[in-house]
Each structure stands twice: as structure tokens, then as C-alpha cells.
DOLUMPA-812537 format. One line per 10 residues: number of its first residue (from 1); for each residue x, y, z of C-alpha. Coordinates in steps of 0.1 Angstrom, whole numbers, always signed. Layout:
<recs>
NUM	X:Y:Z | ...
</recs>
This chain:
<recs>
1	-352:+235:+400 | -318:+217:+402 | -311:+234:+367 | -323:+269:+375 | -296:+268:+399 | -271:+253:+381 | -274:+285:+350 | -264:+305:+382 | -234:+281:+391 | -229:+253:+367
11	-212:+238:+389 | -230:+239:+423 | -224:+204:+439 | -257:+204:+458 | -277:+207:+425 | -259:+187:+408 | -259:+158:+434 | -297:+160:+434 | -301:+159:+401 | -280:+131:+395
21	-304:+115:+418 | -332:+127:+394 | -314:+107:+364 | -301:+78:+389 | -341:+73:+394 | -353:+75:+359 | -325:+49:+344 | -306:+83:+331 | -273:+65:+349 | -243:+82:+321
31	-258:+115:+330 | -262:+108:+366 | -226:+96:+367 | -213:+129:+355 | -236:+149:+378 | -220:+128:+411 | -184:+132:+391 | -187:+168:+388 | -201:+175:+423 | -169:+154:+438
41	-153:+182:+428 | -170:+211:+448 | -185:+199:+473 | -184:+201:+510 | -199:+167:+520 | -177:+144:+498 | -189:+114:+516 | -225:+113:+504 | -215:+120:+467 | -186:+88:+469
51	-216:+67:+479 | -241:+79:+456 | -216:+77:+425 | -204:+47:+439 | -242:+29:+436 | -244:+45:+405 | -216:+28:+388 | -228:-6:+411 | -266:+2:+391 | -249:+7:+359
61	-234:-29:+364 | -199:-17:+368 | -187:-36:+398 | -149:-27:+387 | -153:+16:+387 | -175:+13:+419 | -147:-1:+441 | -122:+25:+425 | -146:+53:+440 | -152:+36:+475
71	-113:+28:+475 | -109:+69:+468 | -136:+74:+499 | -119:+52:+522 | -82:+66:+521 | -99:+100:+533 | -123:+90:+553 | -114:+55:+567 | -141:+54:+593 | -172:+58:+564
81	-197:+31:+572 | -213:+31:+538 | -179:+31:+512 | -172:-2:+532 | -206:-15:+528 | -209:-3:+489 | -170:-17:+487 | -183:-54:+494 | -209:-53:+475 | -196:-45:+445
91	-169:-77:+456 | -200:-99:+456 | -215:-85:+425 | -181:-96:+410 | -187:-134:+422 | -154:-123:+449 | -180:-130:+479 | -152:-140:+505 | -135:-103:+501 | -171:-89:+498
101	-177:-104:+532 | -144:-91:+548 | -158:-52:+537 | -190:-59:+550 | -184:-71:+586 | -161:-38:+586 | -193:-21:+581 | -211:-38:+608 | -183:-36:+630 | -180:+3:+626
111	-217:-2:+630 | -228:-28:+648 | -268:-18:+644 | -262:-12:+604 | -293:-37:+592 | -284:-41:+555 | -249:-48:+560 | -256:-73:+581 | -286:-90:+560 | -258:-85:+530
121	-232:-100:+549 | -253:-130:+556 | -258:-136:+520 | -224:-136:+507 | -214:-162:+541 | -242:-186:+528 | -230:-183:+492 | -197:-196:+507 | -208:-222:+524 | -202:-206:+559
131	-239:-217:+568 | -234:-214:+609 | -216:-175:+604 | -245:-171:+582 | -271:-177:+608 | -256:-158:+631 | -255:-123:+609 | -290:-128:+600 | -300:-137:+632 | -285:-105:+642
141	-297:-84:+618 | -337:-98:+627 | -323:-86:+664 | -322:-53:+646 | -352:-53:+626 | -371:-84:+641 | -404:-71:+615 | -383:-76:+588 | -381:-97:+561 | -347:-105:+547
151	-326:-117:+580 | -354:-141:+583 | -348:-155:+541 | -314:-156:+549 | -313:-172:+579 | -336:-199:+562 | -320:-203:+534 | -287:-211:+555 | -305:-236:+574 | -324:-254:+547
161	-291:-256:+522 | -273:-273:+553 | -300:-301:+555 | -317:-284:+583 | -354:-284:+568 | -373:-287:+597 | -353:-256:+616 | -361:-235:+583 | -398:-242:+576 | -404:-219:+601
171	-380:-195:+599 | -396:-190:+564 | -428:-190:+586 | -417:-157:+599 | -404:-141:+570 | -443:-145:+555 | -456:-133:+587 | -436:-100:+586 | -446:-99:+552 | -472:-117:+542
181	-475:-106:+503 | -436:-111:+492 | -440:-142:+465 | -402:-148:+463 | -401:-154:+502 | -432:-178:+498 | -418:-197:+470 | -386:-202:+490 | -407:-222:+516 | -424:-242:+492
191	-392:-250:+479 | -382:-262:+511 | -412:-285:+520 | -400:-305:+488 | -369:-314:+510 | -390:-325:+538 | -398:-360:+552 | -434:-378:+553 | -451:-348:+538 | -483:-363:+514
201	-489:-347:+477 | -520:-335:+486 | -507:-315:+519 | -478:-300:+484 | -503:-292:+465 | -525:-272:+498 | -492:-253:+497 | -487:-242:+466 | -522:-239:+454 | -522:-211:+483
211	-496:-198:+465 | -510:-196:+434 | -545:-179:+451 | -523:-154:+473 | -496:-142:+446 | -507:-151:+406 | -543:-157:+400 | -554:-123:+411 | -531:-113:+380 | -548:-140:+354
221	-572:-124:+327 | -603:-137:+325 | -601:-129:+286 | -563:-129:+280 | -569:-109:+239 | -546:-134:+225 | -542:-125:+185 | -523:-157:+177 | -538:-175:+145 | -557:-211:+159
231	-542:-231:+128 | -532:-259:+140 | -503:-271:+119 | -487:-243:+111 | -450:-236:+128 | -453:-225:+162 | -433:-201:+181 | -419:-216:+218 | -403:-192:+242 | -386:-208:+271
241	-384:-183:+307 | -348:-189:+322 | -322:-173:+342 | -304:-206:+338 | -289:-207:+300 | -257:-213:+315 | -237:-239:+329 | -262:-249:+352 | -280:-282:+360 | -312:-271:+342
251	-287:-263:+310 | -275:-298:+309 | -313:-307:+304 | -323:-277:+286 | -298:-275:+257 | -298:-309:+239 | -335:-298:+238 | -333:-266:+219 | -303:-276:+196 | -328:-304:+186
261	-363:-295:+181 | -373:-291:+144 | -368:-258:+134 | -392:-262:+104 | -421:-264:+127 | -407:-245:+155 | -393:-212:+163 | -376:-209:+197 | -375:-178:+216 | -352:-178:+246
271	-364:-151:+271 | -332:-152:+291 | -337:-138:+328 | -305:-143:+346 | -272:-114:+344 | -244:-145:+349 | -238:-155:+308 | -211:-174:+304 | -195:-198:+276 | -228:-221:+277
281	-251:-191:+269 | -232:-188:+232 | -249:-222:+222 | -282:-212:+236 | -281:-181:+215 | -271:-199:+183 | -301:-223:+192 | -328:-200:+196 | -344:-182:+170 | -349:-150:+188
291	-324:-143:+218 | -345:-120:+245 | -322:-104:+273 | -346:-94:+294 | -331:-93:+333 | -342:-61:+338 | -377:-66:+330 | -403:-64:+353 | -428:-93:+354 | -454:-67:+336
301	-428:-58:+313 | -420:-97:+301 | -456:-104:+302 | -464:-79:+277 | -433:-80:+253 | -439:-120:+257 | -473:-110:+245 | -460:-86:+218 | -442:-117:+202 | -473:-137:+202
311	-457:-168:+218 | -481:-197:+209 | -464:-216:+238 | -445:-208:+269 | -421:-225:+287 | -415:-223:+324 | -384:-240:+337 | -377:-226:+377 | -408:-234:+391 | -407:-222:+425
321	-368:-223:+424 | -349:-188:+426 | -352:-158:+403 | -389:-172:+386 | -405:-151:+371 | -443:-169:+379 | -457:-137:+382 | -451:-129:+345 | -470:-167:+337 | -496:-158:+359
331	-506:-124:+334 | -510:-155:+310 | -494:-141:+280 | -491:-170:+257 | -522:-192:+251 | -505:-226:+264 | -482:-224:+289 | -461:-252:+302 | -439:-260:+331 | -414:-284:+326
341	-379:-294:+341 | -365:-271:+368 | -391:-275:+399 | -401:-312:+413 | -437:-302:+422 | -467:-284:+410 | -467:-242:+404 | -501:-237:+419 | -509:-213:+397 | -540:-213:+374
351	-529:-198:+346 | -505:-227:+336 | -519:-252:+314 | -496:-283:+316 | -464:-299:+332 | -442:-322:+312 | -432:-353:+331 | -432:-391:+323 | -452:-425:+336 | -427:-434:+362
361	-421:-400:+376 | -456:-395:+373 | -476:-425:+373 | -511:-420:+357 | -539:-422:+380 | -514:-415:+410 | -501:-382:+414 | -521:-361:+386 | -545:-350:+419 | -513:-336:+432
371	-511:-308:+404 | -529:-280:+393 | -517:-288:+360 | -524:-317:+334 | -497:-339:+336 | -485:-345:+298 | -464:-379:+297 | -435:-378:+277 | -429:-419:+267 | -391:-422:+270
381	-386:-400:+301 | -392:-363:+304 | -351:-357:+304 | -323:-357:+283 | -289:-354:+298 | -261:-331:+277 | -226:-340:+292 | -202:-310:+302 | -184:-319:+268 | -164:-288:+278
391	-146:-309:+302 | -135:-340:+289 | -130:-369:+319 | -128:-401:+312 | -139:-433:+335 | -117:-449:+357 | -115:-485:+366 | -137:-493:+405 | -115:-477:+432 | -127:-509:+449
401	-108:-530:+434 | -75:-511:+445 | -83:-500:+481 | -99:-530:+494 | -131:-514:+505 | -163:-502:+487 | -167:-459:+488 | -204:-447:+484 | -209:-412:+474 | -236:-385:+471
411	-227:-351:+454 | -261:-340:+458 | -267:-304:+476 | -271:-307:+515 | -305:-298:+513 | -314:-332:+502 | -294:-348:+528 | -314:-343:+557 | -312:-362:+591 | -335:-389:+582
421	-310:-399:+553 | -281:-400:+569 | -300:-421:+592 | -306:-448:+562 | -270:-442:+548 | -259:-449:+583 | -274:-482:+580 | -260:-488:+549 | -221:-482:+563 | -230:-504:+594
431	-246:-534:+566 | -210:-531:+547 | -179:-535:+567 | -152:-516:+561 | -169:-489:+538 | -168:-457:+535 | -191:-426:+527 | -180:-391:+505 | -202:-364:+507 | -195:-333:+483
441	-206:-298:+490 | -198:-264:+493 | -208:-262:+528 | -185:-287:+540 | -163:-252:+534 | -178:-245:+572 | -161:-269:+600 | -193:-264:+621 | -213:-280:+591 | -185:-311:+589
451	-191:-314:+625 | -227:-316:+622 | -229:-343:+597 | -202:-360:+612 | -224:-362:+646 | -254:-373:+628 | -238:-402:+611 | -216:-409:+648 | -253:-409:+664 | -259:-443:+643
461	-225:-460:+652 | -205:-444:+620 | -170:-439:+630 | -158:-402:+617 | -127:-421:+600 | -155:-434:+577 | -167:-404:+562 | -148:-384:+536 | -162:-347:+534 | -153:-327:+507
471	-157:-288:+500 | -156:-272:+465 | -128:-285:+440 | -115:-253:+419 | -103:-275:+384 | -126:-273:+362 | -128:-313:+359 | -122:-316:+393 | -159:-325:+399 | -161:-351:+379
481	-125:-366:+387 | -141:-371:+423 | -164:-395:+411 | -128:-414:+407 | -132:-421:+441 | -172:-433:+445 | -176:-470:+436 | -217:-466:+443 | -240:-440:+446 | -265:-429:+470
491	-296:-411:+460 | -315:-391:+485 | -351:-392:+498 | -379:-375:+495 | -359:-352:+471 | -343:-370:+447 | -310:-363:+429 | -315:-353:+385 | -280:-338:+376 | -258:-356:+401
501	-273:-389:+391 | -268:-385:+356 | -232:-373:+361 | -229:-401:+383 | -233:-422:+359 | -215:-407:+328 | -186:-413:+351 | -197:-450:+358 | -211:-451:+389 | -243:-470:+398
511	-272:-451:+416 | -293:-466:+439 | -325:-448:+446 | -358:-454:+470 | -392:-449:+449 | -413:-427:+467 | -450:-419:+462 | -447:-382:+446 | -427:-366:+418 | -392:-353:+438
521	-394:-389:+451 | -391:-408:+417 | -367:-388:+393 | -343:-417:+404 | -365:-438:+393 | -370:-421:+361 | -338:-416:+350 | -329:-456:+360 | -361:-470:+338 | -341:-448:+311
531	-311:-462:+312 | -322:-498:+321 | -312:-501:+358 | -346:-506:+372 | -330:-531:+392 | -312:-503:+411 | -354:-492:+426 | -357:-500:+460 | -391:-499:+473 | -388:-495:+508
541	-358:-488:+533 | -348:-520:+534 | -344:-533:+500 | -321:-498:+496 | -301:-512:+524 | -298:-547:+510 | -295:-532:+471 | -262:-511:+481 | -250:-544:+506 | -259:-570:+474
551	-239:-548:+449 | -209:-543:+474 | -204:-578:+476 | -202:-583:+442 | -176:-559:+426 | -158:-581:+398 | -198:-572:+383 | -200:-538:+397 | -166:-537:+382 | -181:-544:+349
561	-210:-523:+351 | -187:-495:+357 | -166:-501:+322 | -197:-502:+305 | -216:-480:+321 | -213:-448:+294 | -219:-469:+267 | -253:-480:+283 | -261:-441:+286 | -250:-432:+249
571	-274:-457:+238 | -300:-449:+264 | -335:-423:+255 | -316:-402:+282 | -294:-394:+255 | -310:-398:+226 | -315:-356:+220 | -331:-359:+186 | -359:-388:+199 | -368:-369:+229
581	-368:-336:+209 | -391:-356:+186 | -417:-361:+214 | -417:-329:+229 | -424:-318:+199 | -457:-341:+195 | -466:-328:+229 | -458:-292:+223 | -482:-299:+188 | -507:-317:+208
591	-514:-290:+234 | -514:-265:+207 | -543:-287:+186 | -563:-285:+219 | -560:-249:+221 | -570:-239:+184 | -604:-271:+193 | -613:-246:+223 | -608:-216:+199 | -627:-226:+173
601	-652:-243:+197 | -654:-210:+210 | -661:-185:+183 | -683:-206:+163 | -708:-220:+194 | -745:-199:+197 | -747:-173:+223 | -771:-186:+251
</recs>
């Protein structure tokens, strides 16, 4: 119909605009953009066309041109709410959340009930660490649409990221009550449970298994129809699915394994579901036998591609963290599926066969019943750390020797620094005279968050002058140089640090950890065992305080430990990239042989 109109008048603006909409909805973005550009020349309703054109550029991943189109519209129509909204989104897409939030705020002021602007504003503020402002925007969006999902997710995320876990959990529950089948929001709730103090492994298993029953298990075929050849000794295709083949916490542990797996035994397929590639991504591309950029693939499309690639063992490194593809794994595209690295708990889905761990993080017979997967324990630890070689930062002398007081520190995200954690850390400060505590996190850009944490410590008798609260440090090496101010690292609980513990040790800072009863609370112990520092593992909270005080009393020994720490790491299993890759390769081969045995038995068993 639209083409018939254009046959009569090739520049008829309404037909061009409507045809462009069709093109955009079918993914033909270049043709859509051309039609919108032509429609602008003659339309009597340019605001709508400008908005459609900017959205088309945005969808085509050209936020710069989308910004230009929005500015052209606003020069003519400065009160065009949609143009301010689209302009804000374009800046956020370019990771300029501050500017984006300014324009989204303008849209919300022009139209106070403009729901999409309020939702996106909350997200942009949250991304800057401005938690209280994000919460206010999210709450306003919830007032506009109380039955919607998005406001409650943003609201709960902001609470969680600021350590307010007990407040976040019921807000997540409200989000799910509004939209019970929304798997990502449900994953966010599960993630938050890992931070909550006092939960048992069986409680967590029940919550994760319910996620699987609602979202994943109905997608799992009874007979997947894998065409993989059941030869136990052939070269295997190992697929890794991740959004974090880049500068990211997951990348520091994933990269050394991919670079060290024996290419004569394994072909590496990387399925990159992320869009934020950087210089580190190139290392992953070189390590891969096959690189698949699949950010635009649906879960179903990705599963079909993996099945077509005949992947033998498929590895998930996200669990229930953001952007996960568990609904791809639910479709069972590979004969053997493994969870590892990025999430400290079970996935809860029946299609996941194994979980890689070790005997410290998951002692035999202690945590097996908390997982839907079979636990496979690597002999020397389930983690292998590769420091950021692109940012060389040397270990400095013990700062306490110069300053005359001990500085404790934690660079963990504030989700882990809950009121229960601050209470114990306050006891450490009260036990070690004149000591200080340095906390670093993006959320300390928010004055109200700084006050919230200051108040938590003052409630336990800690003077605010003893707290050093650092926000983001822009310099490339600034994050690591901040460790030059720290003498002793403090590990949070019940969700221990992982990357932050490795970074602290790499910078010469010993870390004291409290041993938990489930995986999330035992990762610190696993890491310290790997580097021969098991004496820094506390069995209870009193022992945690005593360990910290003991380290602080013996500064000469602490100085020696700092000076020798990097050599200690380099000589440990934590840095043995080849050894850890061999151990993982053995585990993969054992998993594969088990599948081959099962396949052979299934095909040779007589009919019942």
C-alpha cells in the first residue's frame, strides 16, 4: 500500500514515514533511515519523523548520529519531550551517563508523568553511583505505573548496590509480583540473596530451583538430538558464553584459561553476548579457535547456533548475573553443560550438568546438596588470576611505617558491605587504636550514601575522621595505586570478594576472611589457601577481629609479607596458568567420557 502511494508521489511524507517503520521493524535499518530522511523534507509533522529517525540511528548502533538528529529537532522544537528523551538515551549509550541523565531529567520535567524517561533516568543515575537520586526517580516511575516491572527493578538494584540488601529484596519481590515470568528480574532477586546474611544453602537452593522450574526447565527437551560423535578421546569443541570478554572481573580469570588450554586437545568457541568490546577483547579473539559475536541473537537463536556448531561442552560464566544466557543453556544445545566462575551459587536449572569448584570453596559432602549441578572440584583451586599487565603498578612500602597508624581497606562493591559487615569492621577499628578504614566504590559519589555508611560506623563508636571513602578514580592506574594507602585488606561476608582479593594480594596487601558455610562465603578461603596464607582465615567473628589486630601489632612482619607477596602469588597455583588449564582440561575430558559412556549404554541397552 505504501509503495502504491509512493508510485503516485515518490516524496509523499506519510507513506515514506510508514514504510520506514516497516523497514525498521524488519531490521532493514539503512532503508528505514533513507525513508525517514526523505520524509523530513516535506512532512508537516517533523517532530515525529525526527524521533523515528533518531531511534533508527540508535537501533543501528550509531548514537552519534542519533544525537545530531535530536539536536536538529530541539533547535526547531525546544519543548519536544521525546527528543530530549532520545538525546539522553543516545548519551547513555555512549557511556556518558552524566550528560544523558541531564537530558532525561529535562524530558521528565517537561512531562512529569513520562514513564520511560523516569525509568531510564533512574538507570542512568544508578550507573553514576547516585543511589538516592536513582531511588527517587524509580519511585516516581512506580507511582506513575504501579503495576510495571522496570521501576521496581531499578529501585531494588540501587538499594542493593548501596548495601541495603534487606530493603532491596522485598522491592525485587514486588517487581516479580508485577511480572512473574520476567526471568532477568528474577535473576536479580537471586543475585541479591547471596549478599543476605544468615541464609542457608538449602534456602538458596530452593530459591534457585524455583527459578529453574518457572523459566528454564520447561524449555529443556527430553531428547535434545545432539549429533556429536561419542568418541572419548577426540579433539573437543569447548564453547564459552559470556558478555565479559573484555576488561572485567570475569575476564581476569577467564583469559588465562583460554590462552592456556591445549589446542591439540580442545577447540575454543567464544560466544560473545556483550557489546562493550575493548583492547582486552582482542586477546580473547586470538585465544579462540572460533569467535562468534552474538549480542543480537535471541536465546533461542543462540542455542540453535551452538547446536549447529556441534559444541561438545558448553561453559556458562555468568550464572544469574546481568545479561546471562541461562535460557540458552536451558534449551540444552550441547551434550555437556558446565557452570563456572562468575556466580557463587547453583544455577538451579536441570540442563546444567556440572559446576566447577574446589574442595575449599565446596568441601566434599558439605555443599553438594545445595546445587542442582554435580560438583567437580579442581585440585589446586577453581580460580586462576591474571593481573592487568597493561597497568604496571609496583608494590610500595608498608604505609603504616610512614604514617604511624594502620589502614584497613576494602575495594569490594558496596552490595557486599552490609550493616552486618560494617558492625564487624567497626569492632576491628575499635580494637586497633588509631587505625583507619579505607572503602572505595563508585557509590561514594553520592553524598547521601557517604552519610549512610558514616552513620553505620558512628553507631558502633567509630569517629567519622577514621573513615576514608573514595569514589571512582579516573586515572588508568588509579584503582591499583589506591592500594598504596592500605596495610590490611578486609574481606566481606557472607559474599566474599574475588577479584578484589586477588588485586589486594597482587599489590602486597594481605586479606583477612571469615569462613562461611556456603560457596559465596568460602571463596576468600579458597584464594588464601592457594597462596599459602591459610592462617588469615577466621573461623568466627571473634577470630576475625583477633587476626586483624595481630597483623596490626607486628608491623615488621607485615612489611615483610607485603614485600614478598607478589613473588608468593607468582609461585602459587593461583598464578599457574598452564597448570590450572591442564586441570580444567582433565575435568572437561572426564565429563566428556562420562557422556560418551552414557550415550553408548543408551544405544546398546536392549528394549524394555
